[in-house]
PyMOL commands that place a pseudoatom at each C-alpha (Angstrom):
pseudoatom trace, name=CA, resn=UNK, resi=1, chain=A, elem=C, hetatm=0, pos=[26.771, -6.356, 10.729]
pseudoatom trace, name=CA, resn=UNK, resi=2, chain=A, elem=C, hetatm=0, pos=[24.931, -3.319, 9.310]
pseudoatom trace, name=CA, resn=UNK, resi=3, chain=A, elem=C, hetatm=0, pos=[22.270, -1.577, 11.353]
pseudoatom trace, name=CA, resn=UNK, resi=4, chain=A, elem=C, hetatm=0, pos=[18.866, -1.841, 9.698]
pseudoatom trace, name=CA, resn=UNK, resi=5, chain=A, elem=C, hetatm=0, pos=[16.138, 0.750, 10.225]
pseudoatom trace, name=CA, resn=UNK, resi=6, chain=A, elem=C, hetatm=0, pos=[12.481, 0.160, 9.351]
pseudoatom trace, name=CA, resn=UNK, resi=7, chain=A, elem=C, hetatm=0, pos=[9.984, 2.984, 8.883]
pseudoatom trace, name=CA, resn=UNK, resi=8, chain=A, elem=C, hetatm=0, pos=[6.508, 1.616, 9.638]
pseudoatom trace, name=CA, resn=UNK, resi=9, chain=A, elem=C, hetatm=0, pos=[4.457, 4.827, 9.479]
pseudoatom trace, name=CA, resn=UNK, resi=10, chain=A, elem=C, hetatm=0, pos=[4.797, 8.243, 7.878]
pseudoatom trace, name=CA, resn=UNK, resi=11, chain=A, elem=C, hetatm=0, pos=[2.285, 11.058, 8.029]
pseudoatom trace, name=CA, resn=UNK, resi=12, chain=A, elem=C, hetatm=0, pos=[2.293, 13.349, 5.033]
pseudoatom trace, name=CA, resn=UNK, resi=13, chain=A, elem=C, hetatm=0, pos=[1.945, 13.072, 1.273]
pseudoatom trace, name=CA, resn=UNK, resi=14, chain=A, elem=C, hetatm=0, pos=[3.969, 10.554, -0.738]
pseudoatom trace, name=CA, resn=UNK, resi=15, chain=A, elem=C, hetatm=0, pos=[6.443, 10.205, -2.300]
pseudoatom trace, name=CA, resn=UNK, resi=16, chain=A, elem=C, hetatm=0, pos=[8.890, 10.597, 0.585]
pseudoatom trace, name=CA, resn=UNK, resi=17, chain=A, elem=C, hetatm=0, pos=[12.590, 11.493, 0.429]
pseudoatom trace, name=CA, resn=UNK, resi=18, chain=A, elem=C, hetatm=0, pos=[14.381, 9.473, 3.124]
pseudoatom trace, name=CA, resn=UNK, resi=19, chain=A, elem=C, hetatm=0, pos=[17.602, 10.662, 4.796]
pseudoatom trace, name=CA, resn=UNK, resi=20, chain=A, elem=C, hetatm=0, pos=[19.709, 9.361, 7.675]
pseudoatom trace, name=CA, resn=UNK, resi=21, chain=A, elem=C, hetatm=0, pos=[21.562, 11.952, 9.746]
pseudoatom trace, name=CA, resn=UNK, resi=22, chain=A, elem=C, hetatm=0, pos=[23.870, 12.010, 12.714]
pseudoatom trace, name=CA, resn=UNK, resi=23, chain=A, elem=C, hetatm=0, pos=[22.534, 13.371, 15.982]
pseudoatom trace, name=CA, resn=UNK, resi=24, chain=A, elem=C, hetatm=0, pos=[22.597, 16.327, 16.404]
pseudoatom trace, name=CA, resn=UNK, resi=25, chain=A, elem=C, hetatm=0, pos=[22.076, 16.909, 12.707]
pseudoatom trace, name=CA, resn=UNK, resi=26, chain=A, elem=C, hetatm=0, pos=[25.328, 18.028, 11.109]
pseudoatom trace, name=CA, resn=UNK, resi=27, chain=A, elem=C, hetatm=0, pos=[25.466, 15.583, 8.192]
pseudoatom trace, name=CA, resn=UNK, resi=28, chain=A, elem=C, hetatm=0, pos=[22.620, 13.899, 6.333]
pseudoatom trace, name=CA, resn=UNK, resi=29, chain=A, elem=C, hetatm=0, pos=[22.861, 11.165, 3.729]
pseudoatom trace, name=CA, resn=UNK, resi=30, chain=A, elem=C, hetatm=0, pos=[20.132, 10.723, 1.144]
pseudoatom trace, name=CA, resn=UNK, resi=31, chain=A, elem=C, hetatm=0, pos=[18.849, 7.134, 1.086]
pseudoatom trace, name=CA, resn=UNK, resi=32, chain=A, elem=C, hetatm=0, pos=[16.054, 7.103, -1.530]
pseudoatom trace, name=CA, resn=UNK, resi=33, chain=A, elem=C, hetatm=0, pos=[12.627, 8.337, -2.550]
pseudoatom trace, name=CA, resn=UNK, resi=34, chain=A, elem=C, hetatm=0, pos=[9.774, 5.947, -1.861]
pseudoatom trace, name=CA, resn=UNK, resi=35, chain=A, elem=C, hetatm=0, pos=[6.005, 5.710, -1.711]
pseudoatom trace, name=CA, resn=UNK, resi=36, chain=A, elem=C, hetatm=0, pos=[6.106, 2.223, -0.193]
pseudoatom trace, name=CA, resn=UNK, resi=37, chain=A, elem=C, hetatm=0, pos=[5.664, 1.912, 3.570]
pseudoatom trace, name=CA, resn=UNK, resi=38, chain=A, elem=C, hetatm=0, pos=[6.914, -0.009, 5.517]
pseudoatom trace, name=CA, resn=UNK, resi=39, chain=A, elem=C, hetatm=0, pos=[10.385, 0.773, 4.214]
pseudoatom trace, name=CA, resn=UNK, resi=40, chain=A, elem=C, hetatm=0, pos=[13.692, -0.685, 5.489]
pseudoatom trace, name=CA, resn=UNK, resi=41, chain=A, elem=C, hetatm=0, pos=[17.269, 0.377, 4.833]
pseudoatom trace, name=CA, resn=UNK, resi=42, chain=A, elem=C, hetatm=0, pos=[20.767, -0.206, 6.168]
pseudoatom trace, name=CA, resn=UNK, resi=43, chain=A, elem=C, hetatm=0, pos=[22.641, 2.637, 7.836]
pseudoatom trace, name=CA, resn=UNK, resi=44, chain=A, elem=C, hetatm=0, pos=[25.517, 3.698, 5.541]
pseudoatom trace, name=CA, resn=UNK, resi=45, chain=A, elem=C, hetatm=0, pos=[28.943, 2.648, 6.770]
pseudoatom trace, name=CA, resn=UNK, resi=46, chain=A, elem=C, hetatm=0, pos=[30.044, 6.260, 7.330]
pseudoatom trace, name=CA, resn=UNK, resi=47, chain=A, elem=C, hetatm=0, pos=[27.484, 6.516, 10.171]
pseudoatom trace, name=CA, resn=UNK, resi=48, chain=A, elem=C, hetatm=0, pos=[27.704, 2.934, 11.394]
pseudoatom trace, name=CA, resn=UNK, resi=49, chain=A, elem=C, hetatm=0, pos=[29.715, 3.846, 14.513]
pseudoatom trace, name=CA, resn=UNK, resi=50, chain=A, elem=C, hetatm=0, pos=[26.929, 6.109, 15.803]
pseudoatom trace, name=CA, resn=UNK, resi=51, chain=A, elem=C, hetatm=0, pos=[24.660, 5.000, 18.655]
pseudoatom trace, name=CA, resn=UNK, resi=52, chain=A, elem=C, hetatm=0, pos=[21.835, 7.287, 17.660]
pseudoatom trace, name=CA, resn=UNK, resi=53, chain=A, elem=C, hetatm=0, pos=[20.596, 8.731, 14.402]
pseudoatom trace, name=CA, resn=UNK, resi=54, chain=A, elem=C, hetatm=0, pos=[18.016, 11.148, 13.121]
pseudoatom trace, name=CA, resn=UNK, resi=55, chain=A, elem=C, hetatm=0, pos=[15.786, 9.793, 10.382]
pseudoatom trace, name=CA, resn=UNK, resi=56, chain=A, elem=C, hetatm=0, pos=[14.582, 12.695, 8.250]
pseudoatom trace, name=CA, resn=UNK, resi=57, chain=A, elem=C, hetatm=0, pos=[11.678, 12.386, 5.828]
pseudoatom trace, name=CA, resn=UNK, resi=58, chain=A, elem=C, hetatm=0, pos=[10.635, 15.125, 3.416]
pseudoatom trace, name=CA, resn=UNK, resi=59, chain=A, elem=C, hetatm=0, pos=[7.193, 14.606, 1.913]
pseudoatom trace, name=CA, resn=UNK, resi=60, chain=A, elem=C, hetatm=0, pos=[5.810, 15.767, -1.446]
pseudoatom trace, name=CA, resn=UNK, resi=61, chain=A, elem=C, hetatm=0, pos=[4.645, 19.052, 0.134]
pseudoatom trace, name=CA, resn=UNK, resi=62, chain=A, elem=C, hetatm=0, pos=[8.225, 19.712, 1.341]
pseudoatom trace, name=CA, resn=UNK, resi=63, chain=A, elem=C, hetatm=0, pos=[7.207, 19.083, 4.971]
pseudoatom trace, name=CA, resn=UNK, resi=64, chain=A, elem=C, hetatm=0, pos=[10.090, 17.731, 7.040]
pseudoatom trace, name=CA, resn=UNK, resi=65, chain=A, elem=C, hetatm=0, pos=[9.513, 14.997, 9.612]
pseudoatom trace, name=CA, resn=UNK, resi=66, chain=A, elem=C, hetatm=0, pos=[12.338, 13.872, 11.924]
pseudoatom trace, name=CA, resn=UNK, resi=67, chain=A, elem=C, hetatm=0, pos=[12.656, 11.068, 14.458]
pseudoatom trace, name=CA, resn=UNK, resi=68, chain=A, elem=C, hetatm=0, pos=[15.617, 10.174, 16.659]
pseudoatom trace, name=CA, resn=UNK, resi=69, chain=A, elem=C, hetatm=0, pos=[16.518, 6.486, 16.621]
pseudoatom trace, name=CA, resn=UNK, resi=70, chain=A, elem=C, hetatm=0, pos=[18.668, 5.015, 19.397]
pseudoatom trace, name=CA, resn=UNK, resi=71, chain=A, elem=C, hetatm=0, pos=[20.531, 1.785, 18.724]
pseudoatom trace, name=CA, resn=UNK, resi=72, chain=A, elem=C, hetatm=0, pos=[20.895, -0.466, 21.765]
pseudoatom trace, name=CA, resn=UNK, resi=73, chain=A, elem=C, hetatm=0, pos=[24.023, -2.562, 21.596]
for i in range(1, 73): cmd.bond("trace and resi %d" % i, "trace and resi %d" % (i + 1))
show_as sticks, trace
zoom trace
């Protein structure tokens, strides 16, 4: 079953480029660009075996926001 991540709040200026990265950040996968919050997405299968991720958001002003997400199994 895929891991689903929901972003409920983002500070910054839309639109937002959403990425999912391993932790520590060595590889990032672009998910989409959105202006709609809340936003949900499934973790790509290449990262599915990870227990924690870094969600990276880049806003319209090129400001980067990161948050570590831990998946409890």
